[in-house]
DSSP file (Angstrom, degrees, kcal/mol; ACC not computed):
  #  RESIDUE AA STRUCTURE BP1 BP2  ACC     N-H-->O    O-->H-N    N-H-->O    O-->H-N    TCO  KAPPA ALPHA  PHI   PSI    X-CA   Y-CA   Z-CA
    1    1 A M              0   0    0      0, 0.0     2,-0.2     0, 0.0     0, 0.0   0.000 360.0 360.0 360.0 145.3  132.5  126.7  141.2
    2    2 A L        -     0   0    0      1,-0.1     2,-0.8     4,-0.0     3,-0.1  -0.492 360.0-145.2 -76.9 139.3  132.0  125.1  137.8
    3    3 A D     >  -     0   0    0     -2,-0.2     4,-2.3     1,-0.2     3,-0.2  -0.880  14.3-168.0-101.3 100.2  134.9  124.1  135.7
    4    4 A F  H  > S+     0   0    0     -2,-0.8     4,-2.6     1,-0.2     5,-0.2   0.848  83.3  55.3 -63.2 -37.0  133.5  124.8  132.2
    5    5 A D  H  > S+     0   0    0      1,-0.2     4,-1.6     2,-0.2    -1,-0.2   0.917 110.6  46.5 -61.4 -41.9  136.3  123.0  130.3
    6    6 A E  H  > S+     0   0    0     -3,-0.2     4,-1.3     1,-0.2    -2,-0.2   0.904 111.7  51.0 -67.5 -40.3  135.6  119.9  132.3
    7    7 A E  H  X S+     0   0    0     -4,-2.3     4,-0.8     1,-0.2     3,-0.3   0.894 108.0  52.8 -63.1 -40.3  131.9  120.2  131.7
    8    8 A L  H  < S+     0   0    0     -4,-2.6     3,-0.5     1,-0.2    -1,-0.2   0.851 104.4  56.2 -65.2 -33.7  132.4  120.6  128.0
    9    9 A K  H  < S+     0   0    0     -4,-1.6    -1,-0.2     1,-0.2    -2,-0.2   0.850 111.5  43.2 -65.2 -33.1  134.5  117.4  127.9
   10   10 A R  H  < S+     0   0    0     -4,-1.3    -1,-0.2    -3,-0.3    -2,-0.2   0.542  88.6 117.0 -89.6  -6.7  131.6  115.5  129.4
   11   11 A F     <  +     0   0    0     -4,-0.8    -3,-0.0    -3,-0.5    -4,-0.0  -0.397  38.1 179.7 -68.0 133.9  128.9  117.1  127.2
   12   12 A K        -     0   0    0     -2,-0.1     3,-0.1     0, 0.0    -2,-0.0  -0.993  29.9-118.1-132.3 125.7  127.0  114.8  124.9
   13   13 A P        -     0   0    0      0, 0.0     2,-0.1     0, 0.0     5,-0.0  -0.263  36.8 -98.7 -63.6 149.6  124.3  116.2  122.6
   14   14 A S     >  -     0   0    0      1,-0.1     4,-1.3     2,-0.0     3,-0.5  -0.424  20.7-134.2 -66.9 139.0  120.8  114.9  123.1
   15   15 A L  H  > S+     0   0    0      1,-0.2     4,-2.4     2,-0.2     5,-0.2   0.821 104.6  65.0 -63.2 -29.9  119.7  112.2  120.7
   16   16 A E  H  > S+     0   0    0      1,-0.2     4,-2.5     2,-0.2    -1,-0.2   0.898  98.6  52.3 -61.6 -39.0  116.5  114.1  120.2
   17   17 A I  H  > S+     0   0    0     -3,-0.5     4,-2.5     1,-0.2    -1,-0.2   0.920 109.7  48.3 -62.9 -43.3  118.3  117.0  118.6
   18   18 A E  H  X S+     0   0    0     -4,-1.3     4,-2.2     1,-0.2    -1,-0.2   0.895 111.6  50.4 -64.4 -39.3  120.1  114.7  116.2
   19   19 A E  H  X S+     0   0    0     -4,-2.4     4,-2.2     2,-0.2    -2,-0.2   0.897 110.7  49.0 -65.2 -39.5  116.7  113.0  115.3
   20   20 A I  H  X S+     0   0    0     -4,-2.5     4,-2.5     2,-0.2    -2,-0.2   0.912 109.0  53.2 -66.0 -41.8  115.1  116.4  114.7
   21   21 A E  H  X S+     0   0    0     -4,-2.5     4,-1.9     1,-0.2    -2,-0.2   0.926 110.1  47.7 -58.5 -45.7  118.0  117.5  112.5
   22   22 A D  H  X S+     0   0    0     -4,-2.2     4,-2.0     1,-0.2    -1,-0.2   0.905 111.1  51.0 -61.6 -41.9  117.6  114.3  110.4
   23   23 A A  H  X S+     0   0    0     -4,-2.2     4,-2.6     1,-0.2    -1,-0.2   0.884 107.5  52.9 -65.3 -38.3  113.8  114.9  110.2
   24   24 A V  H  < S+     0   0    0     -4,-2.5     5,-0.4     1,-0.2    -1,-0.2   0.916 111.9  45.4 -63.5 -42.8  114.3  118.5  109.0
   25   25 A Y  H  < S+     0   0    0     -4,-1.9    -1,-0.2    -5,-0.2    -2,-0.2   0.834 115.9  46.8 -70.3 -30.9  116.6  117.4  106.2
   26   26 A R  H  < S+     0   0    0     -4,-2.0    -2,-0.2    -5,-0.2    -1,-0.2   0.891 104.3  68.4 -77.1 -40.0  114.3  114.5  105.2
   27   27 A E  S  < S-     0   0    0     -4,-2.6     2,-1.3    -5,-0.2     0, 0.0  -0.463  82.3-124.9 -84.2 150.0  111.1  116.5  105.1
   28   28 A D        -     0   0    0     -2,-0.2     2,-0.4     2,-0.0    -3,-0.1  -0.750  41.8-176.1 -90.6  89.5  110.2  119.3  102.7
   29   29 A M        -     0   0    0     -2,-1.3     2,-0.3    -5,-0.4    -5,-0.0  -0.721  20.2-129.5 -94.9 136.8  109.4  121.9  105.3
   30   30 A S        -     0   0    0     -2,-0.4     2,-0.2     4,-0.1    -1,-0.0  -0.596  20.1-160.5 -82.9 142.3  108.1  125.3  104.3
   31   31 A D     >  -     0   0    0     -2,-0.3     4,-2.1     1,-0.0     3,-0.2  -0.566  40.8 -87.9-108.9-177.7  109.8  128.4  105.6
   32   32 A M  H  > S+     0   0    0      1,-0.2     4,-2.7     2,-0.2     5,-0.2   0.874 126.7  54.8 -60.9 -38.5  108.3  131.9  105.7
   33   33 A A  H  > S+     0   0    0      1,-0.2     4,-2.3     2,-0.2    -1,-0.2   0.907 108.3  49.2 -62.3 -40.8  109.5  132.8  102.2
   34   34 A D  H  > S+     0   0    0     -3,-0.2     4,-2.2     1,-0.2    -1,-0.2   0.913 112.2  48.4 -63.8 -42.3  107.7  129.7  100.8
   35   35 A L  H  X S+     0   0    0     -4,-2.1     4,-2.2     2,-0.2    -2,-0.2   0.909 111.8  47.9 -66.0 -42.1  104.5  130.6  102.7
   36   36 A I  H  X S+     0   0    0     -4,-2.7     4,-2.5     2,-0.2    -1,-0.2   0.912 111.4  51.3 -64.4 -41.6  104.5  134.3  101.5
   37   37 A K  H  X S+     0   0    0     -4,-2.3     4,-2.4    -5,-0.2    -1,-0.2   0.903 109.5  50.5 -61.4 -41.5  105.2  133.1   97.9
   38   38 A E  H  X S+     0   0    0     -4,-2.2     4,-1.9     2,-0.2    -1,-0.2   0.908 110.1  49.4 -64.3 -42.4  102.2  130.7   98.1
   39   39 A V  H  X S+     0   0    0     -4,-2.2     4,-1.5     2,-0.2    -2,-0.2   0.909 111.5  49.0 -63.5 -42.2   99.9  133.5   99.4
   40   40 A I  H  X S+     0   0    0     -4,-2.5     4,-0.7     1,-0.2    -2,-0.2   0.911 110.8  50.5 -63.4 -41.9  101.0  135.8   96.6
   41   41 A D  H  < S+     0   0    0     -4,-2.4     3,-0.5     1,-0.2    -1,-0.2   0.856 109.1  51.9 -64.0 -34.8  100.4  133.1   94.0
   42   42 A Q  H  < S+     0   0    0     -4,-1.9    -1,-0.2     1,-0.2    -2,-0.2   0.808 105.5  55.0 -73.5 -28.1   96.9  132.5   95.4
   43   43 A T  H  <        0   0    0     -4,-1.5    -1,-0.2     1,-0.2    -2,-0.2   0.647 360.0 360.0 -80.7 -13.2   96.0  136.1   95.2
   44   44 A K     <        0   0    0     -4,-0.7    -1,-0.2    -3,-0.5    -2,-0.2   0.467 360.0 360.0 -80.7 360.0   96.8  136.4   91.5
């Protein structure tokens, strides 16, 4: 049987996740609200 407390002690986050997090903060990424706003602006 798994000992979850022991597993959590050994857990190390993937470097890829940290790299993705940095990329998200660096890049100007559009979310759905930005896309909807852009479509509304284009229809005017």
